[in-house]
VOSE-952042 format. One line per 8 residues: their letters; for each residue x, y, z of C-alpha. Coordinates in nm, 3 decimals, m for minus. Layout:
REM VOSE-952042
a = X,Y,Z ~ ... .
***
This chain:
REM VOSE-952042
xxxxxxxx = m8.146,3.269,6.269 ~ m8.362,3.523,6.086 ~ m8.700,3.422,5.959 ~ m8.669,3.301,5.595 ~ m8.961,3.523,5.494 ~ m8.778,3.829,5.628 ~ m8.463,3.736,5.437 ~ m8.663,3.682,5.118 .
xxxxxxxx = m8.835,4.020,5.159 ~ m8.502,4.198,5.218 ~ m8.353,4.026,4.911 ~ m8.648,4.145,4.702 ~ m8.596,4.503,4.821 ~ m8.227,4.482,4.728 ~ m8.315,4.349,4.382 ~ m8.564,4.630,4.320 .
xxxxxxxx = m8.308,4.891,4.430 ~ m8.040,4.743,4.202 ~ m8.281,4.732,3.910 ~ m8.368,5.099,3.967 ~ m7.999,5.188,3.993 ~ m7.912,5.025,3.661 ~ m8.234,5.091,3.467 ~ m8.145,5.422,3.300 .
xxxxxxxx = m7.771,5.379,3.273 ~ m7.588,5.407,2.944 ~ m7.448,5.055,2.916 ~ m7.186,5.176,2.668 ~ m7.030,5.390,2.941 ~ m7.019,5.125,3.216 ~ m6.692,4.949,3.272 ~ m6.655,4.573,3.234 .
xxxxxxxx = m6.662,4.499,3.608 ~ m6.988,4.690,3.664 ~ m7.162,4.502,3.382 ~ m7.019,4.169,3.497 ~ m7.137,4.225,3.856 ~ m7.487,4.320,3.739 ~ m7.518,4.018,3.509 ~ m7.385,3.789,3.781 .
xxxxxxxx = m7.644,3.932,4.021 ~ m7.922,3.898,3.764 ~ m7.850,3.544,3.647 ~ m7.675,3.392,3.956 ~ m7.384,3.148,3.977 ~ m7.582,2.874,3.804 ~ m7.818,3.025,3.546 ~ m7.884,2.698,3.363 .
xxxxxxxx = m7.966,2.513,3.685 ~ m8.201,2.790,3.796 ~ m8.368,2.830,3.457 ~ m8.235,3.184,3.416 ~ m8.137,3.339,3.085 ~ m8.259,3.529,2.782 ~ m8.486,3.316,2.565 ~ m8.595,3.405,2.212 .
xxxxxxxx = m8.897,3.238,2.049 ~ m9.056,3.281,1.709 ~ m9.430,3.228,1.753 ~ m9.712,3.319,1.516 ~ m9.481,3.516,1.284 ~ m9.337,3.732,1.562 ~ m9.038,3.720,1.792 ~ m9.093,3.689,2.163 .
xxxxxxxx = m8.810,3.747,2.409 ~ m8.830,3.634,2.770 ~ m8.584,3.744,3.036 ~ m8.574,3.510,3.333 ~ m8.350,3.604,3.621 ~ m8.356,3.683,3.990 ~ m8.575,3.982,3.910 ~ m8.926,3.884,3.807 .
xxxxxxxx = m8.932,3.771,3.443 ~ m9.021,4.021,3.176 ~ m9.159,3.954,2.831 ~ m9.092,4.163,2.524 ~ m9.318,4.092,2.229 ~ m9.399,4.227,1.883 ~ m9.040,4.267,1.772 ~ m9.011,4.310,1.399 .
xxxxxx = m8.794,4.042,1.238 ~ m8.490,4.167,1.055 ~ m8.508,4.168,0.674 ~ m8.131,4.138,0.640 ~ m8.152,3.777,0.520 ~ m8.406,3.840,0.244 .
***
């Protein structure tokens, strides 16, 4: 059996490579299966059980979006709220 630390390190390398592969792609041009495979990889078989997903918060008069998946979480802040409802 391989050492769990080695497996974890190899998995991290694979995740980084996949992220780099998909980072600059035009998502409008990808076919359904490519997008589905990427999202399945990113959020796993059981996203709710693992705490993975895209979370949107409204804090101190600004939107905050948190992406939690197999790749290290990323925060996006200072998103202007839409004025469509005013």
